[in-house]
TIVO-2410 file (N, C-alpha, C; in nm, 3 decimals):
# residues 144
REC num residu      c1      c2      c3 atome chaine
REC   1      M  -0.025  -1.723  -1.212     N      A
REC   1      M  -0.101  -1.571  -1.242    CA      A
REC   1      M  -0.013  -1.497  -1.154     C      A
REC   2      S  -0.030  -1.372  -1.156     N      A
REC   2      S   0.004  -1.289  -1.024    CA      A
REC   2      S  -0.086  -1.243  -0.959     C      A
REC   3      R  -0.046  -1.184  -0.856     N      A
REC   3      R  -0.146  -1.202  -0.751    CA      A
REC   3      R  -0.234  -1.049  -0.689     C      A
REC   4      P  -0.109  -0.934  -0.652     N      A
REC   4      P  -0.202  -0.866  -0.576    CA      A
REC   4      P  -0.331  -0.775  -0.664     C      A
REC   5      L  -0.406  -0.670  -0.577     N      A
REC   5      L  -0.487  -0.611  -0.625    CA      A
REC   5      L  -0.629  -0.662  -0.580     C      A
REC   6      A  -0.773  -0.630  -0.559     N      A
REC   6      A  -0.857  -0.668  -0.560    CA      A
REC   6      A  -0.903  -0.696  -0.737     C      A
REC   7      L  -0.866  -0.690  -0.839     N      A
REC   7      L  -0.913  -0.750  -0.959    CA      A
REC   7      L  -0.796  -0.857  -0.973     C      A
REC   8      R  -0.744  -0.859  -0.943     N      A
REC   8      R  -0.666  -1.004  -0.958    CA      A
REC   8      R  -0.726  -1.105  -0.877     C      A
REC   9      L  -0.765  -1.036  -0.724     N      A
REC   9      L  -0.842  -1.136  -0.660    CA      A
REC   9      L  -0.970  -1.184  -0.708     C      A
REC  10      G  -0.985  -1.111  -0.741     N      A
REC  10      G  -1.149  -1.110  -0.780    CA      A
REC  10      G  -1.142  -1.217  -0.919     C      A
REC  11      S  -1.080  -1.245  -1.022     N      A
REC  11      S  -1.089  -1.293  -1.141    CA      A
REC  11      S  -0.928  -1.390  -1.172     C      A
REC  12      R  -0.950  -1.462  -1.220     N      A
REC  12      R  -0.841  -1.567  -1.260    CA      A
REC  12      R  -0.799  -1.535  -1.445     C      A
REC  13      K  -0.837  -1.446  -1.469     N      A
REC  13      K  -0.843  -1.443  -1.652    CA      A
REC  13      K  -0.731  -1.347  -1.659     C      A
REC  14      E  -0.650  -1.397  -1.736     N      A
REC  14      E  -0.552  -1.345  -1.805    CA      A
REC  14      E  -0.576  -1.212  -1.894     C      A
REC  15      S  -0.672  -1.202  -1.930     N      A
REC  15      S  -0.705  -1.090  -1.985    CA      A
REC  15      S  -0.715  -1.005  -1.926     C      A
REC  16      Q  -0.754  -1.001  -1.822     N      A
REC  16      Q  -0.774  -0.899  -1.692    CA      A
REC  16      Q  -0.687  -0.816  -1.632     C      A
REC  17      Q  -0.584  -0.960  -1.629     N      A
REC  17      Q  -0.437  -0.862  -1.572    CA      A
REC  17      Q  -0.401  -0.725  -1.606     C      A
REC  18      G  -0.423  -0.707  -1.738     N      A
REC  18      G  -0.336  -0.563  -1.791    CA      A
REC  18      G  -0.461  -0.496  -1.747     C      A
REC  19      F  -0.576  -0.507  -1.773     N      A
REC  19      F  -0.672  -0.360  -1.635    CA      A
REC  19      F  -0.657  -0.351  -1.527     C      A
REC  20      A  -0.596  -0.484  -1.440     N      A
REC  20      A  -0.562  -0.493  -1.296    CA      A
REC  20      A  -0.394  -0.424  -1.279     C      A
REC  21      R  -0.337  -0.431  -1.393     N      A
REC  21      R  -0.232  -0.374  -1.403    CA      A
REC  21      R  -0.228  -0.230  -1.382     C      A
REC  22      L  -0.303  -0.196  -1.481     N      A
REC  22      L  -0.341  -0.009  -1.468    CA      A
REC  22      L  -0.397   0.022  -1.320     C      A
REC  23      F  -0.484  -0.027  -1.303     N      A
REC  23      F  -0.554   0.006  -1.183    CA      A
REC  23      F  -0.450  -0.003  -1.062     C      A
REC  24      W  -0.383  -0.097  -1.036     N      A
REC  24      W  -0.231  -0.096  -0.958    CA      A
REC  24      W  -0.160   0.016  -0.989     C      A
REC  25      T  -0.123   0.066  -1.106     N      A
REC  25      T  -0.042   0.170  -1.137    CA      A
REC  25      T  -0.111   0.317  -1.073     C      A
REC  26      A  -0.219   0.299  -1.136     N      A
REC  26      A  -0.324   0.426  -1.099    CA      A
REC  26      A  -0.324   0.451  -0.894     C      A
REC  27      G  -0.322   0.338  -0.863     N      A
REC  27      G  -0.326   0.334  -0.720    CA      A
REC  27      G  -0.224   0.403  -0.709     C      A
REC  28      C  -0.091   0.347  -0.706     N      A
REC  28      C   0.027   0.387  -0.709    CA      A
REC  28      C   0.080   0.543  -0.702     C      A
REC  29      A   0.042   0.584  -0.844     N      A
REC  29      A   0.033   0.717  -0.879    CA      A
REC  29      A  -0.068   0.807  -0.785     C      A
REC  30      A  -0.212   0.785  -0.750     N      A
REC  30      A  -0.240   0.886  -0.635    CA      A
REC  30      A  -0.171   0.870  -0.486     C      A
REC  31      Y  -0.127   0.755  -0.465     N      A
REC  31      Y  -0.021   0.742  -0.328    CA      A
REC  31      Y   0.110   0.834  -0.380     C      A
REC  32      L   0.161   0.815  -0.450     N      A
REC  32      L   0.276   0.912  -0.490    CA      A
REC  32      L   0.213   1.023  -0.473     C      A
REC  33      A   0.093   1.101  -0.512     N      A
REC  33      A   0.047   1.192  -0.510    CA      A
REC  33      A   0.019   1.297  -0.373     C      A
REC  34      H  -0.051   1.193  -0.269     N      A
REC  34      H  -0.049   1.199  -0.174    CA      A
REC  34      H   0.075   1.190  -0.088     C      A
REC  35      V   0.179   1.134  -0.127     N      A
REC  35      V   0.261   1.189  -0.030    CA      A
REC  35      V   0.351   1.295  -0.073     C      A
REC  36      A   0.343   1.338  -0.221     N      A
REC  36      A   0.391   1.469  -0.245    CA      A
REC  36      A   0.305   1.610  -0.193     C      A
REC  37      F   0.222   1.587  -0.142     N      A
REC  37      F   0.104   1.646  -0.105    CA      A
REC  37      F   0.149   1.695   0.057     C      A
REC  38      A   0.136   1.600   0.108     N      A
REC  38      A   0.185   1.571   0.202    CA      A
REC  38      A   0.290   1.629   0.305     C      A
REC  39      F   0.409   1.618   0.175     N      A
REC  39      F   0.527   1.701   0.241    CA      A
REC  39      F   0.550   1.849   0.176     C      A
REC  40      H   0.453   1.826   0.096     N      A
REC  40      H   0.479   1.990   0.099    CA      A
REC  40      H   0.392   2.068   0.121     C      A
REC  41      F   0.234   1.997   0.136     N      A
REC  41      F   0.150   2.130   0.232    CA      A
REC  41      F   0.156   2.109   0.396     C      A
REC  42      H   0.210   1.968   0.466     N      A
REC  42      H   0.227   1.964   0.617    CA      A
REC  42      H   0.367   1.954   0.618     C      A
REC  43      H   0.462   1.936   0.555     N      A
REC  43      H   0.561   1.906   0.607    CA      A
REC  43      H   0.702   1.993   0.572     C      A
REC  44      G   0.635   2.062   0.469     N      A
REC  44      G   0.729   2.198   0.389    CA      A
REC  44      G   0.851   2.110   0.295     C      A
REC  45      W   0.822   1.966   0.252     N      A
REC  45      W   0.939   1.895   0.236    CA      A
REC  45      W   1.061   1.909   0.293     C      A
REC  46      S   1.008   1.875   0.428     N      A
REC  46      S   1.123   1.843   0.561    CA      A
REC  46      S   1.128   1.715   0.616     C      A
REC  47      H   1.253   1.640   0.583     N      A
REC  47      H   1.232   1.520   0.669    CA      A
REC  47      H   1.154   1.503   0.855     C      A
REC  48      A   1.239   1.635   0.870     N      A
REC  48      A   1.262   1.629   1.027    CA      A
REC  48      A   1.107   1.676   1.095     C      A
REC  49      A   1.020   1.713   0.980     N      A
REC  49      A   0.901   1.724   1.013    CA      A
REC  49      A   0.828   1.612   0.965     C      A
REC  50      A   0.850   1.541   0.881     N      A
REC  50      A   0.775   1.442   0.887    CA      A
REC  50      A   0.797   1.363   0.986     C      A
REC  51      Y   0.924   1.340   1.051     N      A
REC  51      Y   0.973   1.252   1.125    CA      A
REC  51      Y   0.903   1.295   1.243     C      A
REC  52      D   0.885   1.399   1.295     N      A
REC  52      D   0.802   1.474   1.409    CA      A
REC  52      D   0.649   1.456   1.395     C      A
REC  53      A   0.581   1.481   1.299     N      A
REC  53      A   0.453   1.460   1.277    CA      A
REC  53      A   0.451   1.267   1.292     C      A
REC  54      T   0.495   1.213   1.263     N      A
REC  54      T   0.508   1.018   1.235    CA      A
REC  54      T   0.511   0.998   1.406     C      A
REC  55      A   0.614   1.082   1.465     N      A
REC  55      A   0.681   1.035   1.649    CA      A
REC  55      A   0.509   1.073   1.695     C      A
REC  56      R   0.471   1.212   1.654     N      A
REC  56      R   0.339   1.280   1.742    CA      A
REC  56      R   0.193   1.146   1.713     C      A
REC  57      G   0.215   1.103   1.613     N      A
REC  57      G   0.103   1.026   1.603    CA      A
REC  57      G   0.112   0.883   1.632     C      A
REC  58      T   0.257   0.861   1.663     N      A
REC  58      T   0.282   0.775   1.753    CA      A
REC  58      T   0.195   0.736   1.867     C      A
REC  59      A   0.294   0.860   1.918     N      A
REC  59      A   0.232   0.888   2.038    CA      A
REC  59      A   0.064   0.884   2.098     C      A
REC  60      E   0.046   0.948   2.004     N      A
REC  60      E  -0.108   0.965   2.069    CA      A
REC  60      E  -0.177   0.840   2.029     C      A
REC  61      S  -0.125   0.749   1.919     N      A
REC  61      S  -0.212   0.609   1.920    CA      A
REC  61      S  -0.189   0.494   2.025     C      A
REC  62      F  -0.003   0.519   2.094     N      A
REC  62      F   0.043   0.391   2.107    CA      A
REC  62      F   0.126   0.427   2.227     C      A
REC  63      G   0.103   0.598   2.279     N      A
REC  63      G   0.187   0.630   2.429    CA      A
REC  63      G   0.328   0.639   2.377     C      A
REC  64      R   0.386   0.586   2.307     N      A
REC  64      R   0.487   0.653   2.302    CA      A
REC  64      R   0.560   0.708   2.176     C      A
REC  65      E   0.632   0.826   2.178     N      A
REC  65      E   0.685   0.872   2.102    CA      A
REC  65      E   0.830   0.854   2.021     C      A
REC  66      W   0.769   0.812   1.883     N      A
REC  66      W   0.922   0.760   1.790    CA      A
REC  66      W   0.852   0.759   1.658     C      A
REC  67      G   0.925   0.821   1.553     N      A
REC  67      G   0.932   0.887   1.437    CA      A
REC  67      G   0.983   0.769   1.354     C      A
REC  68      G   0.981   0.623   1.407     N      A
REC  68      G   1.090   0.574   1.333    CA      A
REC  68      G   1.020   0.521   1.184     C      A
REC  69      G   0.864   0.496   1.211     N      A
REC  69      G   0.800   0.470   1.128    CA      A
REC  69      G   0.735   0.541   1.001     C      A
REC  70      L   0.809   0.670   0.988     N      A
REC  70      L   0.852   0.686   0.849    CA      A
REC  70      L   0.933   0.616   0.753     C      A
REC  71      Y   1.059   0.533   0.820     N      A
REC  71      Y   1.076   0.488   0.734    CA      A
REC  71      Y   1.029   0.354   0.696     C      A
REC  72      F   0.944   0.301   0.782     N      A
REC  72      F   0.877   0.200   0.697    CA      A
REC  72      F   0.747   0.245   0.593     C      A
REC  73      N   0.747   0.398   0.597     N      A
REC  73      N   0.667   0.416   0.472    CA      A
REC  73      N   0.752   0.487   0.339     C      A
REC  74      Y   0.860   0.521   0.386     N      A
REC  74      Y   0.943   0.528   0.267    CA      A
REC  74      Y   0.927   0.405   0.205     C      A
REC  75      A   0.992   0.314   0.243     N      A
REC  75      A   0.994   0.140   0.226    CA      A
REC  75      A   0.897   0.099   0.136     C      A
REC  76      F   0.752   0.132   0.184     N      A
REC  76      F   0.637   0.123   0.153    CA      A
REC  76      F   0.647   0.185  -0.014     C      A
REC  77      T   0.680   0.276  -0.033     N      A
REC  77      T   0.672   0.368  -0.152    CA      A
REC  77      T   0.797   0.255  -0.243     C      A
REC  78      L   0.938   0.235  -0.181     N      A
REC  78      L   1.005   0.191  -0.277    CA      A
REC  78      L   0.923   0.057  -0.354     C      A
REC  79      V   0.887  -0.029  -0.265     N      A
REC  79      V   0.823  -0.126  -0.271    CA      A
REC  79      V   0.734  -0.180  -0.405     C      A
REC  80      W   0.630  -0.079  -0.349     N      A
REC  80      W   0.522  -0.077  -0.440    CA      A
REC  80      W   0.572   0.001  -0.566     C      A
REC  81      V   0.661   0.070  -0.584     N      A
REC  81      V   0.676   0.170  -0.695    CA      A
REC  81      V   0.783   0.078  -0.784     C      A
REC  82      G   0.845  -0.031  -0.715     N      A
REC  82      G   0.943  -0.152  -0.763    CA      A
REC  82      G   0.822  -0.239  -0.793     C      A
REC  83      D   0.723  -0.261  -0.735     N      A
REC  83      D   0.652  -0.342  -0.756    CA      A
REC  83      D   0.609  -0.331  -0.951     C      A
REC  84      V   0.510  -0.248  -0.931     N      A
REC  84      V   0.464  -0.151  -1.066    CA      A
REC  84      V   0.557  -0.204  -1.168     C      A
REC  85      I   0.692  -0.142  -1.164     N      A
REC  85      I   0.796  -0.109  -1.259    CA      A
REC  85      I   0.795  -0.268  -1.332     C      A
REC  86      W   0.820  -0.339  -1.202     N      A
REC  86      W   0.851  -0.484  -1.256    CA      A
REC  86      W   0.732  -0.550  -1.292     C      A
REC  87      W   0.613  -0.529  -1.288     N      A
REC  87      W   0.482  -0.557  -1.353    CA      A
REC  87      W   0.465  -0.479  -1.519     C      A
REC  88      W   0.531  -0.356  -1.534     N      A
REC  88      W   0.497  -0.311  -1.666    CA      A
REC  88      W   0.637  -0.348  -1.778     C      A
REC  89      C   0.746  -0.417  -1.666     N      A
REC  89      C   0.857  -0.459  -1.773    CA      A
REC  89      C   0.830  -0.584  -1.805     C      A
REC  90      G   0.715  -0.686  -1.788     N      A
REC  90      G   0.675  -0.815  -1.820    CA      A
REC  90      G   0.582  -0.857  -1.722     C      A
REC  91      L   0.486  -0.868  -1.859     N      A
REC  91      L   0.348  -0.932  -1.776    CA      A
REC  91      L   0.376  -1.089  -1.731     C      A
REC  92      R   0.429  -1.184  -1.825     N      A
REC  92      R   0.459  -1.313  -1.768    CA      A
REC  92      R   0.581  -1.325  -1.698     C      A
REC  93      A   0.642  -1.295  -1.701     N      A
REC  93      A   0.785  -1.258  -1.574    CA      A
REC  93      A   0.717  -1.202  -1.441     C      A
REC  94      Y   0.657  -1.094  -1.460     N      A
REC  94      Y   0.589  -1.096  -1.317    CA      A
REC  94      Y   0.501  -1.206  -1.244     C      A
REC  95      A   0.443  -1.263  -1.342     N      A
REC  95      A   0.293  -1.340  -1.289    CA      A
REC  95      A   0.389  -1.457  -1.244     C      A
REC  96      R   0.520  -1.513  -1.313     N      A
REC  96      R   0.597  -1.622  -1.298    CA      A
REC  96      R   0.680  -1.578  -1.183     C      A
REC  97      R   0.705  -1.464  -1.080     N      A
REC  97      R   0.784  -1.471  -0.968    CA      A
REC  97      R   0.744  -1.551  -0.873     C      A
REC  98      P   0.826  -1.642  -0.781     N      A
REC  98      P   0.811  -1.712  -0.675    CA      A
REC  98      P   0.655  -1.656  -0.561     C      A
REC  99      L   0.590  -1.752  -0.532     N      A
REC  99      L   0.494  -1.736  -0.463    CA      A
REC  99      L   0.540  -1.652  -0.315     C      A
REC 100      W   0.679  -1.734  -0.274     N      A
REC 100      W   0.673  -1.649  -0.129    CA      A
REC 100      W   0.717  -1.474  -0.158     C      A
REC 101      M   0.759  -1.453  -0.253     N      A
REC 101      M   0.853  -1.326  -0.298    CA      A
REC 101      M   0.696  -1.231  -0.306     C      A
REC 102      D   0.606  -1.343  -0.402     N      A
REC 102      D   0.433  -1.221  -0.397    CA      A
REC 102      D   0.391  -1.193  -0.261     C      A
REC 103      L   0.377  -1.299  -0.147     N      A
REC 103      L   0.308  -1.290  -0.017    CA      A
REC 103      L   0.403  -1.165   0.060     C      A
REC 104      L   0.545  -1.166   0.022     N      A
REC 104      L   0.593  -1.088   0.108    CA      A
REC 104      L   0.580  -0.978   0.071     C      A
REC 105      I   0.590  -0.925  -0.029     N      A
REC 105      I   0.563  -0.820  -0.109    CA      A
REC 105      I   0.420  -0.778  -0.069     C      A
REC 106      Q   0.306  -0.840  -0.073     N      A
REC 106      Q   0.192  -0.823  -0.059    CA      A
REC 106      Q   0.150  -0.812   0.124     C      A
REC 107      T   0.223  -0.884   0.171     N      A
REC 107      T   0.174  -0.866   0.313    CA      A
REC 107      T   0.266  -0.739   0.376     C      A
REC 108      Y   0.383  -0.685   0.318     N      A
REC 108      Y   0.378  -0.585   0.381    CA      A
REC 108      Y   0.351  -0.420   0.319     C      A
REC 109      L   0.293  -0.461   0.200     N      A
REC 109      L   0.183  -0.304   0.171    CA      A
REC 109      L   0.079  -0.354   0.233     C      A
REC 110      A   0.008  -0.475   0.251     N      A
REC 110      A  -0.093  -0.446   0.327    CA      A
REC 110      A  -0.067  -0.439   0.471     C      A
REC 111      F   0.090  -0.439   0.526     N      A
REC 111      F   0.027  -0.409   0.688    CA      A
REC 111      F   0.078  -0.258   0.678     C      A
REC 112      I   0.133  -0.209   0.591     N      A
REC 112      I   0.155  -0.042   0.610    CA      A
REC 112      I   0.020   0.024   0.556     C      A
REC 113      A  -0.062   0.001   0.469     N      A
REC 113      A  -0.196  -0.005   0.420    CA      A
REC 113      A  -0.285   0.025   0.544     C      A
REC 114      I  -0.297  -0.100   0.598     N      A
REC 114      I  -0.399  -0.109   0.737    CA      A
REC 114      I  -0.352  -0.005   0.846     C      A
REC 115      N  -0.206  -0.008   0.875     N      A
REC 115      N  -0.161   0.084   0.947    CA      A
REC 115      N  -0.202   0.247   0.893     C      A
REC 116      G  -0.194   0.266   0.815     N      A
REC 116      G  -0.228   0.444   0.746    CA      A
REC 116      G  -0.358   0.410   0.731     C      A
REC 117      A  -0.475   0.360   0.678     N      A
REC 117      A  -0.599   0.380   0.692    CA      A
REC 117      A  -0.685   0.316   0.805     C      A
REC 118      I  -0.645   0.199   0.855     N      A
REC 118      I  -0.705   0.190   0.994    CA      A
REC 118      I  -0.639   0.233   1.145     C      A
REC 119      I  -0.551   0.207   1.190     N      A
REC 119      I  -0.455   0.222   1.298    CA      A
REC 119      I  -0.422   0.372   1.345     C      A
REC 120      F  -0.375   0.443   1.240     N      A
REC 120      F  -0.354   0.582   1.252    CA      A
REC 120      F  -0.421   0.658   1.212     C      A
REC 121      A  -0.533   0.623   1.130     N      A
REC 121      A  -0.668   0.672   1.054    CA      A
REC 121      A  -0.792   0.703   1.167     C      A
REC 122      S  -0.882   0.833   1.183     N      A
REC 122      S  -1.002   0.824   1.277    CA      A
REC 122      S  -1.103   0.888   1.180     C      A
REC 123      G  -1.236   0.885   1.206     N      A
REC 123      G  -1.320   0.903   1.174    CA      A
REC 123      G  -1.354   0.818   1.045     C      A
REC 124      P  -1.408   0.898   0.956     N      A
REC 124      P  -1.484   0.836   0.816    CA      A
REC 124      P  -1.371   0.739   0.755     C      A
REC 125      T  -1.235   0.807   0.765     N      A
REC 125      T  -1.119   0.756   0.666    CA      A
REC 125      T  -1.109   0.609   0.715     C      A
REC 126      R  -1.108   0.586   0.883     N      A
REC 126      R  -1.107   0.465   0.948    CA      A
REC 126      R  -1.150   0.431   0.881     C      A
REC 127      W  -1.353   0.403   0.861     N      A
REC 127      W  -1.422   0.312   0.852    CA      A
REC 127      W  -1.448   0.288   0.681     C      A
REC 128      L  -1.394   0.383   0.611     N      A
REC 128      L  -1.340   0.342   0.440    CA      A
REC 128      L  -1.226   0.230   0.460     C      A
REC 129      G  -1.105   0.270   0.543     N      A
REC 129      G  -1.019   0.144   0.559    CA      A
REC 129      G  -1.038   0.050   0.628     C      A
REC 130      I  -1.129   0.012   0.686     N      A
REC 130      I  -1.185  -0.101   0.746    CA      A
REC 130      I  -1.279  -0.164   0.618     C      A
REC 131      A  -1.340  -0.084   0.560     N      A
REC 131      A  -1.430  -0.170   0.464    CA      A
REC 131      A  -1.365  -0.193   0.349     C      A
REC 132      A  -1.291  -0.166   0.309     N      A
REC 132      A  -1.145  -0.167   0.206    CA      A
REC 132      A  -1.104  -0.301   0.253     C      A
REC 133      C  -1.020  -0.363   0.379     N      A
REC 133      C  -0.948  -0.444   0.395    CA      A
REC 133      C  -1.067  -0.561   0.446     C      A
REC 134      L  -1.187  -0.538   0.466     N      A
REC 134      L  -1.293  -0.671   0.452    CA      A
REC 134      L  -1.306  -0.691   0.307     C      A
REC 135      L  -1.359  -0.606   0.232     N      A
REC 135      L  -1.330  -0.649   0.090    CA      A
REC 135      L  -1.253  -0.719   0.018     C      A
REC 136      L  -1.099  -0.711   0.082     N      A
REC 136      L  -0.986  -0.779   0.000    CA      A
REC 136      L  -0.944  -0.852   0.062     C      A
REC 137      A  -1.034  -0.913   0.156     N      A
REC 137      A  -1.006  -1.048   0.249    CA      A
REC 137      A  -1.114  -1.142   0.235     C      A
REC 138      V  -1.196  -1.072   0.170     N      A
REC 138      V  -1.322  -1.161   0.136    CA      A
REC 138      V  -1.312  -1.227  -0.064     C      A
REC 139      L  -1.221  -1.126  -0.102     N      A
REC 139      L  -1.197  -1.186  -0.229    CA      A
REC 139      L  -1.073  -1.268  -0.211     C      A
REC 140      A  -0.965  -1.270  -0.142     N      A
REC 140      A  -0.855  -1.336  -0.086    CA      A
REC 140      A  -0.918  -1.461  -0.081     C      A
REC 141      W  -1.003  -1.490   0.039     N      A
REC 141      W  -1.060  -1.578   0.085    CA      A
REC 141      W  -1.156  -1.665  -0.044     C      A
REC 142      R  -1.232  -1.540  -0.121     N      A
REC 142      R  -1.314  -1.684  -0.211    CA      A
REC 142      R  -1.168  -1.733  -0.306     C      A
REC 143      R  -1.106  -1.656  -0.336     N      A
REC 143      R  -0.983  -1.692  -0.429    CA      A
REC 143      R  -0.908  -1.820  -0.381     C      A
REC 144      T  -0.921  -1.830  -0.262     N      A
REC 144      T  -0.824  -1.960  -0.246    CA      A
REC 144      T  -0.930  -2.107  -0.197     C      A
***
């Protein structure tokens, strides 16, 4: 059975996979809205402005100004959208994909989400990110 998302971690029932797919899709849509709002209201649809903002954020967190992390965010977008499309193209084919591929995809998505929700976040956003990651870790541990 396919693996990403808390609903998939929380239950093995095939009947709940369609429900999980809807939540995975809604999460992706919310993320795409977040990206659109960020580019519209904060970066004026400018890649250069987004790159500079990423460089400043990296300098604040790590003391080195580098905007290359923006490309990892672009890759995150492509991977998540691709995963959603794959899941909608065939529930059974998606569930049968190799475990190594699923782990690679989910590890990359988790790495970027942790960076966005914890490492580069502050205040309540960071605490919510920590809580969400802990919840997913507990669900993954229970599943295994």
